[in-house]
C-alpha positions in Angstrom: 137.0 -67.3 -8.9 139.0 -65.8 -5.9 136.2 -64.6 -3.1 137.0 -61.4 -3.5 137.5 -60.9 -7.6 134.8 -58.3 -8.8 131.9 -60.5 -10.3 131.0 -59.4 -14.2 127.5 -57.6 -14.6 127.3 -58.9 -17.8 125.1 -62.3 -16.5 121.6 -62.3 -17.7 120.2 -62.8 -14.0 121.8 -59.7 -12.6 121.1 -57.6 -15.9 117.5 -58.7 -16.2 117.3 -58.1 -12.1 118.5 -54.6 -12.8 116.3 -53.6 -15.3 113.5 -55.1 -13.8 114.3 -52.8 -10.4 114.5 -49.0 -13.2 110.8 -50.4 -13.7 109.5 -50.6 -10.4 109.4 -53.7 -9.9 111.3 -54.0 -6.3 110.4 -57.6 -5.7 111.7 -59.3 -8.5 114.8 -57.6 -8.8 115.3 -57.8 -5.1 113.8 -62.0 -5.5 117.0 -61.9 -8.7 119.7 -60.4 -5.9 119.5 -62.5 -3.5 119.7 -65.7 -5.1 122.8 -64.6 -6.9 124.3 -63.8 -2.9 122.8 -67.4 -2.1 124.7 -68.6 -4.8 127.7 -65.9 -4.3 127.8 -64.1 -0.8 130.2 -61.8 -2.0 128.9 -61.1 -5.5 130.3 -57.3 -5.7 127.7 -55.6 -8.1 124.5 -57.8 -6.5 125.5 -56.2 -2.7 125.5 -52.9 -4.9 122.4 -53.4 -6.7 120.5 -55.0 -3.6 121.5 -51.9 -1.8 120.4 -49.5 -4.1 117.1 -51.4 -3.7 116.7 -50.6 0.1 117.7 -47.7 -0.4 114.2 -47.5 -2.7 112.6 -49.1 -0.3 113.5 -46.4 2.6 115.9 -49.1 4.5 118.7 -47.0 4.3 120.6 -48.2 7.3 120.3 -51.9 5.4 121.3 -50.3 2.1 124.3 -48.2 3.5 125.6 -52.0 5.0 125.5 -53.6 2.0 127.5 -51.3 -0.6 130.2 -50.9 2.6 130.5 -54.4 1.8 130.8 -54.1 -1.8 133.7 -51.8 -1.8 135.6 -53.6 0.6 135.3 -56.7 -1.3 136.1 -54.1 -4.6 137.0 -50.4 -3.4 137.7 -48.8 -6.7 134.5 -49.6 -7.8 133.7 -46.1 -8.8 129.3 -46.2 -8.9 129.3 -48.0 -5.5 131.4 -44.6 -4.3 128.7 -43.2 -5.6 125.9 -45.0 -4.6 126.6 -44.4 -0.9 127.3 -41.1 -0.8 124.1 -40.6 -1.7 123.3 -42.7 0.4 124.6 -40.7 3.2 123.7 -37.1 1.9 122.1 -35.2 4.6 123.9 -37.9 7.2 127.5 -37.6 7.5 129.1 -34.4 5.7 132.3 -35.5 6.0 131.5 -39.4 4.7 130.3 -38.1 1.8 132.7 -35.9 1.0 135.1 -38.7 1.0 132.7 -41.0 -0.9 132.5 -38.5 -3.8 136.2 -37.7 -3.8 136.6 -41.0 -4.5 134.5 -41.6 -7.2 135.8 -39.2 -9.1 138.7 -40.2 -8.0 139.1 -43.4 -9.0 136.8 -42.7 -12.5 137.7 -39.3 -13.1 135.0 -39.3 -16.5 131.9 -39.8 -14.1 129.9 -37.3 -14.9 127.1 -37.9 -13.2 128.9 -38.3 -9.8 131.3 -34.6 -10.7 127.6 -33.3 -11.1 126.3 -35.8 -8.2 129.5 -34.2 -5.6 129.0 -30.0 -7.2 124.9 -30.0 -5.6 126.3 -31.8 -2.5 129.0 -28.8 -2.2 126.6 -26.2 -3.4 124.0 -27.3 -0.7 127.4 -27.2 1.9 128.2 -23.3 0.9 131.4 -24.1 -1.0 130.4 -22.3 -4.7 133.3 -21.8 -5.9 134.2 -25.8 -5.3 130.8 -26.4 -6.8 131.8 -24.4 -9.4 134.7 -27.0 -10.3 132.7 -29.9 -9.9 130.3 -28.1 -12.5 133.2 -27.4 -14.9 134.2 -30.7 -15.0 130.9 -31.6 -15.5 130.2 -29.1 -19.2 133.9 -30.8 -20.4 132.9 -33.9 -20.1 129.0 -33.4 -21.6 129.4 -30.1 -23.1 125.3 -30.7 -23.6 125.0 -31.2 -19.7 121.6 -28.7 -18.7 121.6 -29.0 -15.1 125.6 -27.9 -14.7 124.4 -25.1 -17.2 121.6 -24.2 -14.5 123.9 -24.2 -11.2 126.8 -21.9 -12.6 124.5 -19.9 -13.6 122.9 -19.1 -10.4 125.8 -18.8 -8.6 127.5 -16.3 -10.9 124.9 -13.6 -8.8 124.5 -10.1 -10.3 124.5 -8.1 -13.5 128.2 -9.2 -14.5 129.2 -10.3 -17.6 130.6 -14.3 -16.3 126.3 -14.4 -15.4 125.1 -13.1 -18.7 127.6 -15.6 -20.6 126.3 -18.4 -18.2 122.8 -18.2 -18.2 123.1 -17.3 -22.1 124.8 -20.7 -22.6 122.0 -22.2 -20.6 119.4 -21.5 -23.1 121.9 -22.1 -25.7 121.9 -25.6 -24.0 118.4 -25.8 -23.3 116.1 -23.2 -25.7 112.3 -24.3 -24.4 113.4 -23.8 -20.5 111.5 -21.3 -19.7 114.1 -20.1 -16.7 116.4 -19.7 -18.7 114.8 -18.2 -21.8 113.1 -15.5 -18.6 117.2 -15.4 -16.8 119.3 -14.9 -20.5 116.9 -12.2 -20.5 117.5 -10.6 -16.9 121.1 -10.3 -18.0 120.7 -9.1 -21.1 121.3 -5.7 -22.3 117.9 -6.1 -24.6 114.4 -4.9 -24.1 113.2 -7.0 -21.3 109.6 -8.7 -22.4 106.6 -7.5 -20.7 106.0 -10.0 -18.5 107.7 -13.6 -16.4 106.4 -16.5 -18.7 103.4 -18.6 -16.8 105.7 -22.1 -17.2 108.8 -19.9 -15.8 106.5 -18.4 -12.5 105.0 -22.0 -12.1 109.0 -23.6 -12.3 110.8 -21.5 -9.9 107.7 -21.5 -7.3 107.1 -24.6 -7.3 110.4 -25.9 -6.6 110.7 -23.5 -3.6 107.6 -24.1 -2.1 108.7 -26.4 1.1 111.2 -23.2 1.3 108.9 -20.7 0.5 107.7 -19.2 4.3 111.0 -19.7 6.2 112.8 -17.9 3.5 110.6 -14.9 3.4 111.2 -14.7 7.2 114.7 -14.6 6.3 114.2 -11.3 4.5 111.5 -9.9 6.6 108.7 -10.2 4.0 106.5 -7.8 4.9 104.4 -7.0 1.5 100.9 -8.0 3.0 101.5 -6.5 6.4 102.0 -3.6 4.4 99.0 -3.5 2.0 96.4 -4.8 4.9 97.7 -2.7 7.4 95.9 0.4 4.9 93.2 -1.5 4.6 92.4 -1.7 7.7 92.0 1.2 7.9 90.1 1.8 4.8 87.5 -0.8 5.0 84.1 -1.4 6.9 84.8 -3.0 10.5 82.1 -5.7 10.5 83.6 -8.9 10.5 82.6 -11.1 7.0 80.9 -8.9 5.0 83.8 -8.8 2.1 84.0 -10.8 -1.1 88.3 -11.0 -1.1 90.2 -12.1 -3.7 93.4 -12.8 -3.3 95.3 -12.4 -6.6 98.5 -14.5 -6.6 98.2 -15.7 -3.4 101.2 -18.2 -3.2 101.4 -20.6 0.6 98.6 -17.9 1.6 100.5 -15.3 3.6 97.8 -12.8 2.9 94.8 -15.6 4.2 95.1 -15.2 7.7 95.0 -11.2 7.9 92.0 -11.2 5.7 89.9 -13.8 7.0 88.0 -11.8 9.7 86.8 -9.6 7.1 86.0 -11.9 4.1 82.9 -13.3 3.9 84.6 -15.1 0.9 88.4 -15.0 0.6 89.6 -16.5 -2.5 92.9 -17.3 -3.6 95.0 -17.9 -6.5 97.7 -18.9 -8.4 100.2 -20.0 -11.0 101.9 -22.9 -9.0 100.1 -26.0 -7.6 103.3 -25.9 -5.2 102.5 -23.0 -3.2 98.5 -23.6 -3.5 99.0 -26.8 -2.1 100.6 -24.6 1.1 98.1 -21.8 1.2 94.9 -24.8 1.4 97.1 -26.3 4.3 96.4 -22.8 5.8 92.1 -23.7 5.8 91.8 -19.6 5.6 90.5 -20.0 2.3 86.7 -20.5 0.7 87.9 -21.6 -2.7 91.4 -22.0 -4.2 92.2 -22.0 -8.1 95.2 -23.0 -10.0 95.1 -19.9 -12.6 96.4 -17.3 -14.0 95.3 -13.8 -12.3 94.5 -11.5 -15.6 92.7 -14.9 -17.0 90.5 -15.0 -14.5 90.0 -11.8 -13.3 88.4 -11.3 -16.9 85.8 -14.1 -16.4 85.0 -12.8 -13.2 83.6 -9.6 -13.7 82.1 -7.2 -10.5 83.0 -10.3 -8.1 84.8 -9.1 -5.4 85.3 -5.8 -3.1 88.2 -5.9 -2.5 91.6 -7.5 -4.6 95.1 -8.4 -3.1 97.9 -9.0 -5.0 101.6 -9.1 -2.7 104.6 -9.5 -4.3 103.2 -10.4 -7.3 103.0 -7.7 -10.6 106.1 -7.5 -9.9 106.3 -10.0 -12.5 104.8 -8.0 -14.8 106.6 -5.2 -17.1 103.7 -3.6 -18.4 100.7 -3.8 -16.3 98.0 -2.1 -17.9 96.0 -4.3 -18.8 96.4 -6.3 -15.3 94.7 -3.1 -13.7 92.0 -2.7 -16.2 91.1 -6.5 -15.5 91.6 -6.1 -12.0 88.9 -3.3 -12.1 86.5 -5.1 -13.9 86.8 -7.5 -11.5 86.1 -5.2 -8.7 82.0 -4.1 -7.6 81.3 -0.3 -7.5 83.4 1.4 -5.3 85.5 -2.0 -4.3 89.5 -1.3 -4.1 92.3 -2.6 -5.1 95.2 -3.4 -3.2 99.4 -4.5 -4.1 102.5 -3.7 -4.6 105.2 -3.2 -6.8 108.8 -2.5 -6.6 110.1 0.7 -7.1 112.0 1.7 -9.9 114.2 5.6 -8.8 112.4 9.1 -9.5 115.2 9.9 -11.6 114.4 6.4 -13.7 114.0 7.6 -17.5 111.8 4.0 -18.1 108.8 2.8 -17.6 109.9 -0.9 -15.7 113.2 -2.6 -15.9 113.7 -6.7 -15.0 116.5 -7.3 -13.0 119.1 -9.6 -12.5 116.6 -11.8 -9.2 113.9 -11.9 -12.5 111.5 -10.0 -11.0 110.7 -5.9 -12.3 110.8 -2.4 -10.8 108.3 0.3 -12.1 108.4 3.6 -12.0 106.0 5.8 -9.8 104.8 7.4 -13.3 103.4 4.6 -15.4 102.0 3.3 -12.4 99.7 6.1 -12.2 99.3 6.0 -15.5 98.3 2.7 -15.7 96.0 3.2 -12.7 94.3 6.1 -14.3 93.8 4.4 -17.8 92.0 1.5 -15.4 89.9 4.1 -13.9 91.1 4.0 -10.2 91.7 6.3 -8.3 94.6 6.6 -6.0 93.8 6.3 -2.1 97.7 5.4 -1.2 100.5 5.3 -3.2 103.5 4.7 -0.4 107.2 3.7 -0.5 107.9 0.9 2.0 110.1 -1.6 2.2 108.9 -4.9 0.7 111.6 -7.3 1.8 115.8 -7.6 2.2 117.7 -9.0 -0.5 121.6 -9.9 1.2 121.7 -6.9 3.4 119.8 -4.1 1.7 116.5 -3.5 1.4 113.9 -3.4 -1.0 111.9 -0.4 -1.7 108.6 -0.7 -3.3 104.7 1.1 -3.8 102.3 0.4 -1.2 99.1 1.0 -3.4 95.7 1.6 -2.9 92.9 2.5 -5.9 89.3 2.9 -5.7 87.0 1.5 -8.3 85.2 5.0 -10.4 81.5 4.3 -10.6 80.6 5.3 -14.1 
């Protein structure tokens, strides 16, 4: 055999090593690869797979060198080019693009490489190039769910393209809560009463690490708007109030409330967001819980319930306001924001292509009255930016009416 001949992968020892590697038994797999390379230093597949193993071990320079050695021996190995591109992500964009181009050029039916290439181009802010890759993925594998999701997310706005993309994603993955909610958001059918809990967990868990940075870019102001209004109503004495942050997210309200709180409790559906809130070390308690159920289980417990940018995931808000009133002590205050429907709107609420709801002022006031909550403040304010546009919302404070 020539020293530059591709070693066949079906060898029992090579396949055994790959199986061990997939099972997480890296030391055992490494021993086999090392033995293969002692016997055949130019064993192309052993070089490649040992490189992949080194990457899993976090030994990136060694991983890259091993795969590059393999490619010098067999430059038309599409799988090795895909591995090399994956290893270089975040390090050398030009080399990544070349590697994915080689992988897909050598093996045009390489679905995984096309998908990886699309994700890379998406992250490089090249949506049209990324879309072409995702469309190629679906040509090769019509049931590839991740491609539907990415195409749908690129098709912004309530457009026919977006509606078709989300519907196709839903058909490919009918139990996916994000596909279900966003297909509804891009449909002409009546909106669901609220976003599914699984949808909330999915989007916020995935976005938890970058959440605060993203909101800073959007000039997010809901916590400051609410706390500014609360500061005009709450007693000035420190640490006298029991406060519930309902839908606390990463805890942006927490530092603004801590000085007033005897007990500061945060609840959220997303474990990822709660982990970030915990890092602030300002909450006395943090609970992974659905807010309606939690408030119902804690009657007459809080002086203040604050909910910044959380009820935007509810269409029907009547039940949420009713249980919030029940969770308040006598004369307790509920502070929350909603996205505002235009004054001329005929509906009570509307589900937007963002996946969030906006609410008509008259409907919100009706729900407050039904919950026996007396309006103290009902003003409009800019909650954040969405692109270049302001997102206008209702900033609402209401007091529990003693019976």
